[in-house]
N, CA, C and O atoms as a GROMACS GRO file, in nm:
protein
  388
    1MET      N    1   7.833   5.314   6.422
    1MET     CA    2   7.788   5.295   6.559
    1MET      C    3   7.905   5.254   6.649
    1MET      O    4   7.914   5.296   6.764
    2LYS      N    5   7.994   5.170   6.595
    2LYS     CA    6   8.107   5.122   6.674
    2LYS      C    7   8.195   5.237   6.722
    2LYS      O    8   8.237   5.240   6.837
    3ASP      N    9   8.224   5.333   6.632
    3ASP     CA   10   8.304   5.449   6.670
    3ASP      C   11   8.232   5.534   6.774
    3ASP      O   12   8.296   5.589   6.864
    4SER      N   13   8.100   5.544   6.762
    4SER     CA   14   8.022   5.620   6.860
    4SER      C   15   8.030   5.557   6.998
    4SER      O   16   8.040   5.627   7.098
    5LEU      N   17   8.027   5.424   7.003
    5LEU     CA   18   8.039   5.355   7.132
    5LEU      C   19   8.177   5.377   7.193
    5LEU      O   20   8.189   5.390   7.315
    6LYS      N   21   8.278   5.381   7.110
    6LYS     CA   22   8.413   5.411   7.162
    6LYS      C   23   8.417   5.552   7.219
    6LYS      O   24   8.475   5.575   7.325
    7TRP      N   25   8.354   5.645   7.149
    7TRP     CA   26   8.345   5.783   7.197
    7TRP      C   27   8.273   5.786   7.332
    7TRP      O   28   8.316   5.854   7.425
    8CYS      N   29   8.163   5.710   7.342
    8CYS     CA   30   8.085   5.705   7.467
    8CYS      C   31   8.169   5.649   7.582
    8CYS      O   32   8.156   5.695   7.695
    9ALA      N   33   8.253   5.552   7.553
    9ALA     CA   34   8.337   5.492   7.658
    9ALA      C   35   8.441   5.592   7.711
    9ALA      O   36   8.488   5.578   7.824
   10ARG      N   37   8.476   5.691   7.631
   10ARG     CA   38   8.575   5.790   7.674
   10ARG      C   39   8.512   5.905   7.753
   10ARG      O   40   8.584   5.981   7.818
   11LEU      N   41   8.381   5.919   7.747
   11LEU     CA   42   8.314   6.028   7.819
   11LEU      C   43   8.318   6.004   7.970
   11LEU      O   44   8.322   5.890   8.016
   12LYS      N   45   8.317   6.113   8.046
   12LYS     CA   46   8.318   6.104   8.192
   12LYS      C   47   8.200   6.019   8.244
   12LYS      O   48   8.220   5.930   8.326
   13ASP      N   49   8.081   6.046   8.195
   13ASP     CA   50   7.962   5.971   8.237
   13ASP      C   51   7.914   5.878   8.127
   13ASP      O   52   7.795   5.844   8.120
   14GLY      N   53   8.006   5.836   8.042
   14GLY     CA   54   7.972   5.748   7.930
   14GLY      C   55   7.956   5.604   7.975
   14GLY      O   56   7.931   5.576   8.092
   15ILE      N   57   7.972   5.515   7.881
   15ILE     CA   58   7.951   5.373   7.905
   15ILE      C   59   8.067   5.312   7.984
   15ILE      O   60   8.184   5.336   7.954
   16SER      N   61   8.032   5.234   8.085
   16SER     CA   62   8.133   5.157   8.158
   16SER      C   63   8.068   5.028   8.207
   16SER      O   64   7.948   5.021   8.232
   17ILE      N   65   8.151   4.927   8.222
   17ILE     CA   66   8.104   4.799   8.274
   17ILE      C   67   8.117   4.804   8.425
   17ILE      O   68   8.220   4.846   8.479
   18THR      N   69   8.012   4.761   8.493
   18THR     CA   70   8.008   4.767   8.638
   18THR      C   71   7.939   4.642   8.690
   18THR      O   72   7.900   4.554   8.613
   19GLU      N   73   7.924   4.634   8.820
   19GLU     CA   74   7.850   4.522   8.879
   19GLU      C   75   7.702   4.535   8.844
   19GLU      O   76   7.649   4.645   8.836
   20GLN      N   77   7.638   4.422   8.823
   20GLN     CA   78   7.493   4.424   8.804
   20GLN      C   79   7.429   4.477   8.931
   20GLN      O   80   7.473   4.444   9.042
   21ASP      N   81   7.327   4.558   8.917
   21ASP     CA   82   7.260   4.614   9.034
   21ASP      C   83   7.110   4.591   9.023
   21ASP      O   84   7.035   4.672   8.968
   22GLU      N   85   7.068   4.477   9.076
   22GLU     CA   86   6.927   4.436   9.069
   22GLU      C   87   6.836   4.536   9.139
   22GLU      O   88   6.727   4.566   9.091
   23THR      N   89   6.881   4.588   9.253
   23THR     CA   90   6.800   4.685   9.328
   23THR      C   91   6.778   4.812   9.247
   23THR      O   92   6.666   4.861   9.238
   24LEU      N   93   6.884   4.864   9.189
   24LEU     CA   94   6.872   4.985   9.108
   24LEU      C   95   6.790   4.958   8.982
   24LEU      O   96   6.712   5.042   8.940
   25ALA      N   97   6.808   4.841   8.923
   25ALA     CA   98   6.730   4.804   8.804
   25ALA      C   99   6.581   4.804   8.836
   25ALA      O  100   6.501   4.856   8.759
   26LYS      N  101   6.544   4.745   8.949
   26LYS     CA  102   6.402   4.743   8.990
   26LYS      C  103   6.351   4.883   9.017
   26LYS      O  104   6.238   4.916   8.983
   27SER      N  105   6.434   4.964   9.079
   27SER     CA  106   6.396   5.102   9.109
   27SER      C  107   6.366   5.180   8.980
   27SER      O  108   6.266   5.251   8.972
   28TYR      N  109   6.453   5.166   8.881
   28TYR     CA  110   6.431   5.235   8.754
   28TYR      C  111   6.308   5.180   8.681
   28TYR      O  112   6.236   5.256   8.616
   29LEU      N  113   6.283   5.051   8.692
   29LEU     CA  114   6.164   4.995   8.630
   29LEU      C  115   6.038   5.049   8.697
   29LEU      O  116   5.939   5.078   8.630
   30ASN      N  117   6.042   5.063   8.830
   30ASN     CA  118   5.929   5.123   8.901
   30ASN      C  119   5.909   5.268   8.859
   30ASN      O  120   5.795   5.313   8.846
   31GLU      N  121   6.018   5.342   8.838
   31GLU     CA  122   6.008   5.480   8.790
   31GLU      C  123   5.944   5.484   8.651
   31GLU      O  124   5.865   5.573   8.621
   32ALA      N  125   5.979   5.388   8.568
   32ALA     CA  126   5.920   5.380   8.434
   32ALA      C  127   5.769   5.360   8.443
   32ALA      O  128   5.692   5.426   8.373
   33LYS      N  129   5.727   5.269   8.530
   33LYS     CA  130   5.583   5.244   8.547
   33LYS      C  131   5.512   5.366   8.602
   33LYS      O  132   5.403   5.401   8.556
   34ALA      N  133   5.572   5.431   8.700
   34ALA     CA  134   5.512   5.553   8.758
   34ALA      C  135   5.503   5.663   8.654
   34ALA      O  136   5.405   5.738   8.650
   35SER      N  137   5.603   5.674   8.569
   35SER     CA  138   5.602   5.775   8.464
   35SER      C  139   5.491   5.748   8.364
   35SER      O  140   5.428   5.842   8.315
   36LEU      N  141   5.467   5.623   8.332
   36LEU     CA  142   5.357   5.591   8.241
   36LEU      C  143   5.222   5.627   8.302
   36LEU      O  144   5.133   5.676   8.232
   37ARG      N  145   5.207   5.602   8.431
   37ARG     CA  146   5.082   5.643   8.498
   37ARG      C  147   5.066   5.795   8.493
   37ARG      O  148   4.956   5.846   8.470
   38ARG      N  149   5.176   5.866   8.514
   38ARG     CA  150   5.173   6.014   8.507
   38ARG      C  151   5.137   6.060   8.366
   38ARG      O  152   5.061   6.155   8.349
   39ALA      N  153   5.191   5.992   8.266
   39ALA     CA  154   5.161   6.027   8.126
   39ALA      C  155   5.013   6.008   8.096
   39ALA      O  156   4.953   6.088   8.024
   40GLU      N  157   4.955   5.901   8.150
   40GLU     CA  158   4.811   5.880   8.130
   40GLU      C  159   4.730   5.995   8.188
   40GLU      O  160   4.634   6.040   8.127
   41LYS      N  161   4.771   6.043   8.306
   41LYS     CA  162   4.702   6.158   8.366
   41LYS      C  163   4.720   6.283   8.281
   41LYS      O  164   4.626   6.359   8.260
   42ASN      N  165   4.844   6.304   8.232
   42ASN     CA  166   4.869   6.419   8.145
   42ASN      C  167   4.782   6.413   8.019
   42ASN      O  168   4.726   6.514   7.978
   43LEU      N  169   4.771   6.296   7.960
   43LEU     CA  170   4.688   6.280   7.841
   43LEU      C  171   4.542   6.307   7.872
   43LEU      O  172   4.473   6.375   7.796
   44ALA      N  173   4.495   6.253   7.984
   44ALA     CA  174   4.355   6.275   8.024
   44ALA      C  175   4.326   6.423   8.046
   44ALA      O  176   4.215   6.470   8.022
   45ASP      N  177   4.427   6.496   8.093
   45ASP     CA  178   4.412   6.640   8.116
   45ASP      C  179   4.435   6.722   7.988
   45ASP      O  180   4.422   6.844   7.990
   46GLY      N  181   4.468   6.655   7.880
   46GLY     CA  182   4.493   6.724   7.754
   46GLY      C  183   4.630   6.790   7.745
   46GLY      O  184   4.653   6.872   7.657
   47ASP      N  185   4.720   6.754   7.835
   47ASP     CA  186   4.853   6.813   7.836
   47ASP      C  187   4.949   6.726   7.754
   47ASP      O  188   5.023   6.644   7.809
   48LEU      N  189   4.945   6.744   7.624
   48LEU     CA  190   5.023   6.660   7.534
   48LEU      C  191   5.173   6.682   7.546
   48LEU      O  192   5.251   6.589   7.531
   49LEU      N  193   5.213   6.805   7.574
   49LEU     CA  194   5.356   6.833   7.587
   49LEU      C  195   5.417   6.751   7.700
   49LEU      O  196   5.516   6.681   7.680
   50TRP      N  197   5.358   6.760   7.820
   50TRP     CA  198   5.414   6.687   7.933
   50TRP      C  199   5.394   6.537   7.921
   50TRP      O  200   5.476   6.459   7.970
   51ALA      N  201   5.286   6.495   7.856
   51ALA     CA  202   5.267   6.352   7.832
   51ALA      C  203   5.382   6.298   7.748
   51ALA      O  204   5.434   6.190   7.775
   52THR      N  205   5.421   6.373   7.647
   52THR     CA  206   5.532   6.333   7.560
   52THR      C  207   5.663   6.326   7.637
   52THR      O  208   5.740   6.231   7.622
   53VAL      N  209   5.689   6.427   7.718
   53VAL     CA  210   5.813   6.430   7.797
   53VAL      C  211   5.818   6.311   7.892
   53VAL      O  212   5.920   6.244   7.903
   54VAL      N  213   5.708   6.287   7.960
   54VAL     CA  214   5.704   6.179   8.059
   54VAL      C  215   5.714   6.042   7.992
   54VAL      O  216   5.775   5.950   8.047
   55ILE      N  217   5.655   6.027   7.874
   55ILE     CA  218   5.667   5.901   7.800
   55ILE      C  219   5.813   5.876   7.763
   55ILE      O  220   5.862   5.763   7.774
   56TYR      N  221   5.882   5.980   7.718
   56TYR     CA  222   6.025   5.966   7.686
   56TYR      C  223   6.101   5.914   7.809
   56TYR      O  224   6.181   5.821   7.800
   57TYR      N  225   6.074   5.976   7.924
   57TYR     CA  226   6.146   5.933   8.045
   57TYR      C  227   6.105   5.793   8.088
   57TYR      O  228   6.188   5.720   8.141
   58ALA      N  229   5.982   5.754   8.067
   58ALA     CA  230   5.940   5.617   8.098
   58ALA      C  231   6.022   5.519   8.014
   58ALA      O  232   6.070   5.418   8.065
   59GLU      N  233   6.036   5.550   7.886
   59GLU     CA  234   6.117   5.464   7.799
   59GLU      C  235   6.263   5.461   7.845
   59GLU      O  236   6.326   5.356   7.849
   60TYR      N  237   6.314   5.579   7.879
   60TYR     CA  238   6.454   5.586   7.921
   60TYR      C  239   6.477   5.511   8.052
   60TYR      O  240   6.577   5.441   8.066
   61TYR      N  241   6.386   5.526   8.147
   61TYR     CA  242   6.401   5.454   8.275
   61TYR      C  243   6.399   5.302   8.252
   61TYR      O  244   6.475   5.229   8.315
   62ALA      N  245   6.312   5.256   8.163
   62ALA     CA  246   6.306   5.112   8.133
   62ALA      C  247   6.438   5.067   8.069
   62ALA      O  248   6.491   4.961   8.102
   63LEU      N  249   6.489   5.148   7.978
   63LEU     CA  250   6.616   5.120   7.912
   63LEU      C  251   6.730   5.115   8.014
   63LEU      O  252   6.812   5.024   8.012
   64TYR      N  253   6.733   5.213   8.104
   64TYR     CA  254   6.840   5.219   8.204
   64TYR      C  255   6.828   5.103   8.303
   64TYR      O  256   6.929   5.052   8.352
   65SER      N  257   6.706   5.061   8.331
   65SER     CA  258   6.684   4.944   8.416
   65SER      C  259   6.751   4.821   8.353
   65SER      O  260   6.819   4.744   8.421
   66PHE      N  261   6.730   4.805   8.225
   66PHE     CA  262   6.792   4.695   8.151
   66PHE      C  263   6.944   4.702   8.161
   66PHE      O  264   7.010   4.601   8.189
   67LEU      N  265   7.000   4.821   8.139
   67LEU     CA  266   7.145   4.836   8.145
   67LEU      C  267   7.199   4.801   8.284
   67LEU      O  268   7.301   4.733   8.296
   68GLN      N  269   7.132   4.847   8.389
   68GLN     CA  270   7.175   4.816   8.525
   68GLN      C  271   7.167   4.666   8.553
   68GLN      O  272   7.252   4.610   8.622
   69ARG      N  273   7.065   4.604   8.499
   69ARG     CA  274   7.046   4.461   8.521
   69ARG      C  275   7.160   4.378   8.461
   69ARG      O  276   7.195   4.272   8.513
   70ILE      N  277   7.217   4.428   8.350
   70ILE     CA  278   7.326   4.352   8.286
   70ILE      C  279   7.464   4.406   8.321
   70ILE      O  280   7.565   4.355   8.272
   71GLY      N  281   7.470   4.508   8.406
   71GLY     CA  282   7.599   4.557   8.453
   71GLY      C  283   7.664   4.662   8.364
   71GLY      O  284   7.786   4.665   8.350
   72VAL      N  285   7.582   4.746   8.304
   72VAL     CA  286   7.633   4.856   8.222
   72VAL      C  287   7.588   4.987   8.285
   72VAL      O  288   7.469   5.007   8.310
   73LYS      N  289   7.684   5.075   8.309
   73LYS     CA  290   7.650   5.206   8.365
   73LYS      C  291   7.672   5.311   8.256
   73LYS      O  292   7.776   5.312   8.189
   74CYS      N  293   7.575   5.398   8.240
   74CYS     CA  294   7.587   5.505   8.141
   74CYS      C  295   7.488   5.614   8.177
   74CYS      O  296   7.367   5.591   8.178
   75GLU      N  297   7.538   5.732   8.206
   75GLU     CA  298   7.452   5.842   8.246
   75GLU      C  299   7.432   5.944   8.134
   75GLU      O  300   7.388   6.056   8.158
   76ASN      N  301   7.463   5.905   8.014
   76ASN     CA  302   7.445   5.989   7.897
   76ASN      C  303   7.332   5.928   7.813
   76ASN      O  304   7.344   5.814   7.768
   77HIS      N  305   7.224   6.003   7.791
   77HIS     CA  306   7.108   5.947   7.722
   77HIS      C  307   7.144   5.895   7.583
   77HIS      O  308   7.107   5.783   7.548
   78PHE      N  309   7.216   5.974   7.505
   78PHE     CA  310   7.253   5.931   7.370
   78PHE      C  311   7.330   5.800   7.375
   78PHE      O  312   7.302   5.707   7.298
   79CYS      N  313   7.427   5.791   7.464
   79CYS     CA  314   7.511   5.671   7.473
   79CYS      C  315   7.433   5.552   7.527
   79CYS      O  316   7.456   5.438   7.485
   80SER      N  317   7.341   5.575   7.619
   80SER     CA  318   7.258   5.466   7.672
   80SER      C  319   7.173   5.406   7.562
   80SER      O  320   7.164   5.284   7.548
   81ILE      N  321   7.111   5.492   7.483
   81ILE     CA  322   7.027   5.446   7.372
   81ILE      C  323   7.113   5.371   7.270
   81ILE      O  324   7.073   5.267   7.220
   82LEU      N  325   7.229   5.424   7.241
   82LEU     CA  326   7.321   5.361   7.147
   82LEU      C  327   7.362   5.222   7.195
   82LEU      O  328   7.367   5.127   7.116
   83ALA      N  329   7.391   5.210   7.324
   83ALA     CA  330   7.430   5.080   7.380
   83ALA      C  331   7.318   4.978   7.366
   83ALA      O  332   7.343   4.863   7.330
   84VAL      N  333   7.196   5.020   7.395
   84VAL     CA  334   7.083   4.926   7.385
   84VAL      C  335   7.055   4.892   7.239
   84VAL      O  336   7.019   4.779   7.209
   85GLU      N  337   7.072   4.988   7.149
   85GLU     CA  338   7.059   4.956   7.006
   85GLU      C  339   7.157   4.847   6.968
   85GLU      O  340   7.123   4.754   6.894
   86ARG      N  341   7.277   4.857   7.018
   86ARG     CA  342   7.381   4.758   6.986
   86ARG      C  343   7.348   4.622   7.048
   86ARG      O  344   7.369   4.518   6.985
   87LEU      N  345   7.296   4.623   7.169
   87LEU     CA  346   7.267   4.498   7.240
   87LEU      C  347   7.137   4.432   7.194
   87LEU      O  348   7.131   4.310   7.179
   88ALA      N  349   7.033   4.512   7.173
   88ALA     CA  350   6.900   4.458   7.145
   88ALA      C  351   6.860   4.470   6.998
   88ALA      O  352   6.766   4.405   6.954
   89GLY      N  353   6.931   4.552   6.923
   89GLY     CA  354   6.896   4.573   6.783
   89GLY      C  355   6.812   4.698   6.765
   89GLY      O  356   6.734   4.736   6.853
   90MET      N  357   6.827   4.761   6.651
   90MET     CA  358   6.756   4.886   6.622
   90MET      C  359   6.605   4.868   6.624
   90MET      O  360   6.531   4.957   6.668
   91GLN      N  361   6.558   4.754   6.579
   91GLN     CA  362   6.414   4.728   6.570
   91GLN      C  363   6.347   4.747   6.707
   91GLN      O  364   6.234   4.797   6.713
   92ARG      N  365   6.412   4.706   6.813
   92ARG     CA  366   6.353   4.713   6.946
   92ARG      C  367   6.370   4.849   7.013
   92ARG      O  368   6.311   4.873   7.118
   93THR      N  369   6.448   4.936   6.954
   93THR     CA  370   6.471   5.067   7.017
   93THR      C  371   6.417   5.182   6.933
   93THR      O  372   6.442   5.298   6.966
   94ASN      N  373   6.344   5.153   6.829
   94ASN     CA  374   6.291   5.257   6.741
   94ASN      C  375   6.205   5.359   6.812
   94ASN      O  376   6.214   5.478   6.781
   95THR      N  377   6.121   5.318   6.905
   95THR     CA  378   6.027   5.412   6.966
   95THR      C  379   6.093   5.516   7.055
   95THR      O  380   6.034   5.620   7.080
   96ILE      N  381   6.212   5.490   7.102
   96ILE     CA  382   6.275   5.585   7.194
   96ILE      C  383   6.339   5.703   7.121
   96ILE      O  384   6.373   5.803   7.185
   97LYS      N  385   6.355   5.694   6.993
   97LYS     CA  386   6.419   5.804   6.918
   97LYS      C  387   6.323   5.914   6.888
   97LYS      O  388   6.360   6.014   6.826
   0.00000   0.00000   0.00000
């Protein structure tokens, strides 16, 4: 995992340390909540494919909200998930995989 994080740090949109952005963190958390509401509608309509896609993005938005709150910028999904695994532990990030 450590080598992967180094690789992520070298990517153009990989991991970088930045200023904490409370406004952006709240915005992403709101997107996560809205995505969950959308997923509920998709499930009620029997659209399992889009419900699954939207649930993934709800998880990702919540994850990215956390990263923004602590001052980590990463626009690569794989690297964002890897960073949170490192910070929060694999146990807490299992559902996003």
